[in-house]
C-alpha positions as a printed Julia matrix, in Angstrom:
434×3 Matrix{Float64}:
  -5.36   -0.17   -0.81
  -3.32   -1.67   -3.63
  -4.86   -1.64   -7.08
  -5.32   -4.78   -9.17
  -2.69   -5.78  -11.71
  -3.71   -4.24  -15.03
  -1.15   -5.71  -17.48
  -2.93   -8.87  -18.58
  -6.32   -7.52  -17.52
  -6.14   -4.76  -20.15
  -5.61   -7.34  -22.9
  -9.16   -8.64  -22.4
 -11.94   -7.12  -24.49
 -15.68   -6.66  -24.38
 -17.85   -9.04  -22.44
 -14.86  -10.96  -21.13
 -13.51   -7.8   -19.5
 -16.85   -7.16  -17.81
 -16.91  -10.78  -16.64
 -13.38  -10.43  -15.28
 -14.29   -7.25  -13.39
 -17.25   -9.12  -11.91
 -15.03  -12.1   -11.07
 -12.58   -9.86   -9.22
 -15.39   -8.24   -7.25
 -17.13  -11.5    -6.34
 -13.93  -13.23   -5.22
 -13.0   -10.23   -3.08
 -16.52  -10.09   -1.65
 -16.55  -13.85   -0.94
 -19.63  -14.4    -3.12
 -19.16  -18.09   -3.95
 -22.47  -18.57   -5.77
 -21.94  -15.72   -8.24
 -18.29  -16.65   -8.74
 -19.36  -20.19   -9.65
 -21.86  -18.84  -12.19
 -19.19  -16.63  -13.75
 -16.7   -19.49  -14.02
 -19.34  -21.68  -15.65
 -20.54  -19.1   -18.18
 -17.13  -17.63  -19.08
 -14.53  -20.33  -19.87
 -11.83  -17.66  -20.14
 -11.99  -17.17  -16.37
 -11.15  -20.8   -15.69
  -8.37  -20.82  -18.29
  -6.75  -17.76  -16.69
  -7.73  -18.46  -13.1
  -4.15  -18.14  -11.83
  -3.54  -14.71  -13.35
  -2.31  -12.01  -10.88
  -5.37   -9.82  -11.31
  -5.8    -8.96   -7.65
  -4.14   -6.68   -5.14
  -0.4    -7.13   -4.68
  -0.3    -9.06   -7.97
  -2.13  -12.01   -6.41
  -4.09  -14.84   -8.07
  -7.65  -15.52   -6.96
  -6.81  -18.52   -4.76
  -4.36  -16.5    -2.64
  -7.02  -13.83   -2.12
  -9.61  -16.43   -1.12
  -7.21  -18.1     1.32
  -6.16  -14.79    2.85
  -9.81  -14.14    3.65
 -10.22  -17.57    5.2
 -12.93  -18.51    2.69
 -12.76  -22.3     2.37
 -15.81  -22.49    0.1
 -14.22  -20.08   -2.35
 -10.92  -21.97   -2.19
 -12.71  -25.24   -2.95
 -14.57  -23.66   -5.87
 -11.33  -22.34   -7.36
  -9.6   -25.69   -6.9
 -12.52  -27.41   -8.63
 -11.81  -25.09  -11.55
  -8.16  -26.22  -11.58
  -6.61  -23.29   -9.75
  -3.01  -24.0    -8.75
  -2.95  -24.47   -4.97
   0.73  -23.47   -4.98
   0.3   -20.31   -7.03
   1.79  -17.23   -5.39
   1.45  -13.51   -5.8
   3.99  -11.89   -8.1
   4.8    -9.26   -5.49
   8.26   -7.84   -6.2
   9.58   -8.14   -2.64
   8.53  -11.79   -2.23
   5.36  -13.63   -3.17
   2.53  -14.66   -0.86
   0.93  -18.09   -1.12
  -2.16  -19.78    0.27
  -0.47  -20.56    3.61
   0.75  -17.06    4.42
  -2.17  -15.81    6.49
  -3.62  -16.11    9.99
  -6.32  -18.71    9.22
  -4.5   -21.71   10.62
  -7.35  -24.22   10.36
  -7.65  -23.41    6.67
  -3.88  -23.64    6.26
  -3.82  -27.2     7.62
  -6.7   -28.08    5.28
  -4.78  -26.64    2.33
  -1.71  -28.65    3.27
  -3.89  -31.77    3.09
  -4.95  -30.63   -0.37
  -1.34  -30.37   -1.53
  -0.1   -26.92   -0.53
   3.69  -26.9    -0.1
   5.02  -25.78    3.28
   7.91  -23.32    3.31
   9.85  -22.23    6.44
   7.62  -19.19    6.86
   4.39  -21.18    6.91
   5.99  -23.82    9.14
   7.07  -21.13   11.61
   3.61  -19.56   11.65
   1.87  -22.9    12.11
   4.24  -24.15   14.83
   5.4   -27.1    12.71
   8.61  -27.85   14.63
   9.13  -31.3    13.06
   9.01  -29.75    9.59
  11.48  -27.04   10.6
  13.85  -29.65   12.01
  13.87  -31.47    8.65
  14.45  -28.16    6.85
  17.38  -27.4     9.15
  18.97  -30.73    8.22
  18.5   -30.13    4.48
  19.48  -26.45    4.35
  21.34  -24.85    7.28
  20.54  -21.37    5.92
  16.76  -21.92    6.13
  16.36  -19.7     9.23
  17.16  -16.55    7.25
  15.44  -17.52    4.0
  13.49  -14.7     2.39
   9.77  -15.19    1.76
   6.64  -13.01    1.46
   7.56   -9.32    1.46
  11.15  -10.48    1.89
  10.41  -11.55    5.46
  12.31  -14.33    7.19
  10.73  -17.17    9.24
  11.19  -15.22   12.49
   8.74  -12.61   11.16
   6.1   -15.37   11.0
   6.9   -17.31   14.19
   4.47  -16.88   17.07
   5.37  -19.5    19.7
   8.34  -19.15   22.01
   9.42  -22.67   21.07
   9.64  -21.83   17.37
  11.4   -18.54   18.08
  13.96  -20.37   20.22
  14.48  -23.01   17.52
  15.05  -20.43   14.8
  17.48  -18.43   16.94
  19.35  -21.6    17.84
  19.77  -22.28   14.12
  21.22  -18.89   13.23
  18.2   -16.66   12.71
  19.17  -12.98   12.78
  16.84  -11.55   15.43
  16.93   -8.07   13.86
  16.85   -9.1    10.17
  14.7    -6.58    8.3
  12.25   -7.54    5.58
  12.71   -6.25    2.03
   9.48   -4.32    1.46
   9.13   -2.5     4.78
  12.65   -2.53    6.2
  11.34   -3.71    9.58
  12.49   -6.28   12.13
  10.43   -9.2    13.48
   9.95   -7.32   16.77
   8.68   -4.25   14.91
   6.27   -6.4    12.92
   4.92   -7.76   16.22
   4.36   -4.51   18.16
   0.64   -5.32   18.23
   1.41   -8.81   19.59
   2.79   -8.09   23.09
   3.6   -11.71   23.91
   5.81  -12.19   20.86
   7.3    -8.7    20.94
   8.24   -8.9    24.62
   9.74  -12.35   24.13
  11.88  -11.14   21.22
  13.07   -8.24   23.38
  13.9   -10.72   26.13
  15.93  -12.69   23.58
  17.86   -9.55   22.59
  15.85   -7.76   19.9
  16.46   -4.05   19.41
  13.79   -1.76   20.85
  12.66    1.73   19.89
  10.47    4.48   21.31
   7.35    3.43   19.4
   7.76   -0.19   20.43
   8.08    0.75   24.1
   4.95    2.91   23.89
   2.92    0.23   22.11
   3.88   -2.21   24.86
   2.97    0.34   27.55
   6.41   -0.07   29.09
   6.98    3.2    30.94
  10.38    2.16   32.28
  11.59    1.25   28.81
  10.34    4.62   27.54
  12.17    6.35   30.37
  15.44    4.54   29.55
  15.14    5.43   25.87
  14.47    9.11   26.61
  17.3     9.35   29.11
  19.79    7.87   26.65
  18.38    9.74   23.63
  16.11   12.72   24.51
  15.7    13.45   20.79
  13.75   10.23   20.32
  10.65   12.08   21.53
  10.74   13.92   18.18
  10.85   10.71   16.11
   8.27   10.36   13.37
   7.02    7.33   11.52
   7.94    7.72    7.87
  11.14    9.62    8.63
  14.67    8.81    9.76
  15.0     5.36   11.28
  11.31    4.67   10.7
  11.34    4.39    6.91
  11.63    1.3     4.75
  15.08    2.27    3.51
  15.55    1.71   -0.21
  11.99    0.46   -0.72
   8.94    2.69   -1.12
   6.78    0.19    0.77
   6.85    2.21    3.98
   7.99    1.06    7.42
   5.66   -1.54    8.95
   4.71    1.0    11.64
   2.94    3.01    8.95
   0.43    0.15    8.67
   0.23   -0.97   12.29
   0.42    2.48   13.93
   0.03    5.08   11.17
   2.17    7.29    8.99
   3.54   10.51   10.5
   2.72    9.43   14.09
   4.94   10.94   16.75
   5.64    9.29   20.14
   3.7    11.75   22.3
   0.57   11.52   20.16
   0.77    7.72   20.08
   1.02    7.52   23.88
  -2.04    9.75   24.23
  -4.05    7.78   21.66
  -3.3     4.58   23.56
  -4.31    6.3    26.82
  -0.96    5.59   28.46
  -1.28    8.5    30.9
   1.98    7.8    32.74
   3.96    7.62   29.5
   2.26   10.74   28.15
   3.08   12.7    31.3
   6.68   11.54   31.18
   7.07   12.52   27.53
   5.55   15.96   27.96
   8.77   16.91   29.75
  10.63   16.37   26.49
   8.01   17.55   23.96
   8.14   20.65   21.74
   5.31   23.18   21.61
   4.37   21.85   18.15
   3.98   18.36   19.56
   1.86   19.66   22.43
  -0.29   21.53   19.92
  -0.83   18.46   17.73
  -1.69   16.43   20.8
  -4.34   18.98   21.78
  -5.74   19.05   18.23
  -6.0    15.28   18.0
  -7.77   15.17   21.34
 -10.18   18.0    20.39
  -8.96   19.95   23.44
 -10.24   23.41   22.5
  -8.89   25.18   25.57
  -5.36   23.87   25.08
  -5.39   24.54   21.33
  -6.51   28.14   21.69
  -4.1    28.76   24.57
  -1.16   27.7    22.38
  -2.43   29.78   19.44
  -2.66   32.88   21.63
   1.04   32.58   22.45
   2.05   31.23   19.01
  -0.4    32.83   16.52
   1.35   31.35   13.45
   1.41   27.83   14.83
  -0.81   26.23   12.18
   0.95   27.96    9.29
   4.34   26.82   10.6
   3.41   23.13   10.72
   5.01   20.71    8.28
   2.63   19.28    5.61
   2.72   15.84    7.22
   1.72   17.39   10.56
  -1.24   19.08    8.94
  -2.09   15.59    7.7
  -3.26   14.92   11.25
  -6.66   16.1    10.05
  -6.82   13.1     7.71
  -5.78   10.72   10.49
  -8.54   12.12   12.71
 -11.04   11.59    9.9
  -9.94    7.96    9.62
 -10.7     7.54   13.32
 -14.14    9.17   12.91
 -13.11   11.96   15.3
 -15.54   14.56   13.99
 -14.92   17.16   16.73
 -11.15   16.96   16.29
 -11.56   17.55   12.54
 -13.98   20.42   13.21
 -11.51   22.07   15.6
  -8.61   21.73   13.18
 -10.66   23.31   10.42
 -11.64   26.18   12.72
  -8.01   27.02   13.53
  -6.86   26.93    9.93
  -5.7    23.44    8.98
  -5.7    22.81    5.24
  -8.9    20.94    4.48
  -7.06   19.07    1.7
  -4.01   18.13    3.78
  -3.18   14.48    3.31
  -1.8    11.53    5.23
  -0.43    8.63    3.17
  -1.77   10.54    0.13
  -5.34   10.34    1.49
  -7.12   13.57    2.37
  -9.61   13.78    5.21
 -12.36   13.48    2.6
 -10.87   10.24    1.26
 -10.65    8.88    4.79
 -14.17    9.89    5.76
 -15.5     8.38    2.52
 -13.78    5.07    3.18
 -15.46    4.95    6.59
 -18.83    6.01    5.17
 -18.99    8.91    7.66
 -21.62   11.13    6.07
 -21.5    13.77    8.85
 -17.78   14.22    8.37
 -18.03   14.16    4.57
 -20.63   16.93    4.62
 -18.54   19.0     7.07
 -15.48   18.7     4.85
 -17.42   19.53    1.69
 -18.87   22.62    3.37
 -15.29   23.72    4.11
 -14.2    23.32    0.47
 -12.67   19.85    0.41
 -11.82   18.77   -3.14
 -13.74   15.86   -4.65
 -11.16   15.6    -7.45
  -7.88   15.0    -5.59
  -6.5    11.5    -6.18
  -4.67    9.3    -3.71
  -1.49    7.41   -4.65
  -3.59    4.59   -6.1
  -5.46    6.94   -8.43
  -8.66    6.94   -6.38
 -10.92    9.94   -5.83
 -13.0    10.37   -2.66
 -15.91    8.75   -4.52
 -13.62    5.86   -5.47
 -12.62    5.62   -1.81
 -16.29    5.4    -0.83
 -16.86    2.62   -3.37
 -13.78    0.73   -2.13
 -14.73    1.28    1.51
 -18.22   -0.12    0.98
 -16.63   -3.4    -0.1
 -13.5    -3.66    2.03
 -13.94   -1.46    5.08
 -17.67   -1.82    5.67
 -17.69    0.34    8.79
 -20.94   -0.71   10.5
 -21.55    2.93   11.45
 -21.09    4.1     7.87
 -23.74    5.24    5.42
 -22.0     4.61    2.11
 -24.96    5.38   -0.18
 -25.43    8.78    1.49
 -21.71    9.53    1.19
 -21.74    8.6    -2.51
 -24.75   10.84   -3.06
 -23.09   13.77   -1.26
 -19.88   13.42   -3.27
 -21.72   13.2    -6.58
 -23.81   16.26   -5.77
 -20.59   18.09   -4.92
 -19.34   17.48   -8.46
 -17.35   14.25   -8.25
 -16.44   12.6   -11.55
 -18.42    9.41  -12.1
 -16.81    6.02  -12.78
 -17.26    4.21  -16.05
 -19.13    1.32  -14.43
 -21.12    1.02  -11.21
 -19.16   -0.71   -8.44
 -19.23   -1.19   -4.69
 -21.95   -2.68   -2.52
 -25.38   -2.93   -4.12
 -26.7     0.17   -2.32
 -23.77    2.23   -3.62
 -24.15    0.76   -7.09
 -27.79    1.82   -7.1
 -26.8     5.41   -6.28
 -24.33    5.42   -9.17
 -26.82    3.85  -11.56
 -29.35    6.47  -10.5
 -26.9     9.11  -11.74
 -26.53    7.44  -15.12
 -23.53    5.19  -14.51
 -23.54    1.97  -16.56
 -24.22   -1.24  -14.65
């Protein structure tokens, strides 16, 4: 949940600033009609259409392409947006071809988008890669978006083989997240398994994600301590960057192997790992699964268990809220978890608000959850609700009811109404400016 770039945005005054805020919202929401009206009525928007006002220091056209919105892309191009503009992201900029919408990517290439090795690898453009190899032998390890190399983007076995044959480092880590191509692909079993077959390094989380019990067994036998690994610590950090290991985004920050295996319902792996697990790990597993009998059994023999947990372990309550696991959250509150414990700087209340889970929000408020704590992006739980109504849009969520509950609990109000129309109406009803 990266905030928009404020540097040039803050130099805009009055009505133009309001128009820019509306422009940002409509582009993000994919509202082509309103975006067109804004561009027509506010010439400043067209003059500064390539400014990095959006998340990850991106211009509007990169945001539109990343969402696969061809109509929005066409509108922006009609208003002279640069099709080859990239985000200004410090670790390596993203362009209009660096996404998973391959039909749109080919259309953009027809419109003049330049193909780099990363886009060519993603799109399976072997002929283009062959030409690049002739022109620049080092192309296979060229840094691109997030400081990734082409192997991070490749999906087909043929492209992977070609890159490896031309010197690609199979375990080259990206700049922002310090993660290998295989780690980036743990949710793509075909690619991940093929990279392993070609010699990529494996790890305990990778083996669990792939459901490979024999690989898990080999890892535990050679390194029993790997059962205590934790995402966000040790080998599973981004190194010198603060971007966080890629597993934090694909799997979740602070996840431990045993809990991951249980969440994925890999019963054979879970049973195997229990032989190596600590009592704390067994306790967290029971909490996450809302297993009251197991939780209370452990507390009877270890009465200070909750108090002895590390802060990131108490953050399990926030992870459960993100997954809408109301009974797990209820159980953790009953046994003494800190209601304001956080995961990735988001409390359970932030997480529940993003999902629009009014039952969970009300439970947390009843237990004293703070409506004033800010996440690392400066957002309150109410801000998280507003953001979630636009970007998460959980179909089970009731965002207006969550906003109402948070406001009644004393949340600070924003300067201007934002979010989906129903949420905006709640804010306006409490005196927030349109």
